[in-house]
C-alpha positions as CSV (number, residue, x, y, z in Angstrom):
1,X,-6.6,20.8,46.6
2,X,-6.2,18.1,44.2
3,X,-3.9,15.1,45.0
4,X,-2.3,13.9,41.8
5,X,-0.9,10.4,41.5
6,X,1.5,9.1,39.0
7,X,1.8,5.4,38.5
8,X,4.3,3.6,36.2
9,X,3.7,-0.1,35.0
10,X,6.3,-2.1,33.3
11,X,5.4,-5.4,31.8
12,X,8.0,-7.9,30.5
13,X,6.8,-10.6,27.8
14,X,8.4,-13.4,26.3
15,X,7.6,-14.1,22.7
16,X,7.8,-17.3,20.7
17,X,7.8,-17.0,16.9
18,X,7.5,-19.7,14.2
19,X,8.5,-18.5,10.8
20,X,8.3,-20.8,8.0
21,X,10.7,-20.1,5.2
22,X,10.3,-20.6,1.4
23,X,12.7,-22.9,-0.3
24,X,14.1,-20.1,-2.5
25,X,15.5,-18.2,0.5
26,X,18.2,-19.7,2.8
27,X,17.5,-19.3,6.5
28,X,20.5,-17.6,8.1
29,X,21.2,-16.3,11.7
30,X,22.3,-12.8,12.3
31,X,26.1,-12.6,12.4
32,X,26.0,-10.0,15.2
33,X,23.6,-11.5,17.8
34,X,22.7,-15.0,16.2
35,X,18.9,-14.0,16.2
36,X,16.3,-15.0,13.5
37,X,16.6,-13.1,10.2
38,X,13.6,-12.4,7.8
39,X,13.6,-11.0,4.2
40,X,12.3,-7.4,4.2
41,X,9.0,-8.8,2.6
42,X,8.4,-11.2,5.5
43,X,9.1,-8.5,8.0
44,X,6.5,-6.2,6.6
45,X,3.8,-9.1,6.7
46,X,5.2,-10.2,10.3
47,X,5.5,-6.7,12.0
48,X,2.9,-4.7,10.1
49,X,5.4,-1.9,8.7
50,X,5.8,-0.8,5.2
51,X,8.9,-2.2,3.5
52,X,10.0,1.4,2.7
53,X,10.1,2.1,6.6
54,X,12.4,-1.0,7.1
55,X,14.7,0.0,4.2
56,X,14.8,3.8,5.9
57,X,15.8,2.0,9.3
58,X,18.6,-0.1,7.6
59,X,19.9,2.9,6.0
60,X,20.4,4.9,9.3
61,X,22.2,1.7,10.3
62,X,20.3,0.9,13.8
63,X,19.6,-2.7,12.9
64,X,21.4,-5.8,11.9
65,X,21.0,-6.9,8.4
66,X,22.8,-8.9,5.5
67,X,22.5,-9.2,1.9
68,X,22.6,-12.9,0.7
69,X,24.2,-14.1,-2.6
70,X,20.8,-14.0,-4.2
71,X,20.6,-10.4,-3.6
72,X,17.7,-10.6,-0.9
73,X,18.2,-8.5,2.2
74,X,17.8,-10.2,5.5
75,X,17.2,-8.1,8.5
76,X,17.5,-9.3,12.0
77,X,14.1,-9.8,13.8
78,X,15.7,-9.0,17.3
79,X,17.2,-5.7,16.3
80,X,14.1,-4.7,14.4
81,X,11.4,-5.4,16.9
82,X,13.6,-3.7,19.7
83,X,14.0,-0.6,17.5
84,X,10.3,-0.4,16.5
85,X,9.6,-0.8,20.3
86,X,11.9,1.9,21.3
87,X,10.5,4.1,18.4
88,X,6.7,3.5,19.6
89,X,7.7,4.2,23.2
90,X,9.3,7.5,22.3
91,X,6.4,8.7,20.2
92,X,3.7,8.0,23.0
């Protein structure tokens, strides 16, 4: 007879990001949660996902985003990382 044990581990981390913006893109905060925003190009480099995936996430309306006057799409870093972490935990 085997004894099976199940362990669950919960880890909470705090992260601090330093983001340097180019002078051509104005830094704005998210209008909904007041978090930092990135361009979709910056988010792809920063989070290691494809730009196409970011646009797909924006299209299903699960992250905060804004389009600035120059036509650049700014995506909320907080809501995007929360969604990606949730998506990762569902696929494991």
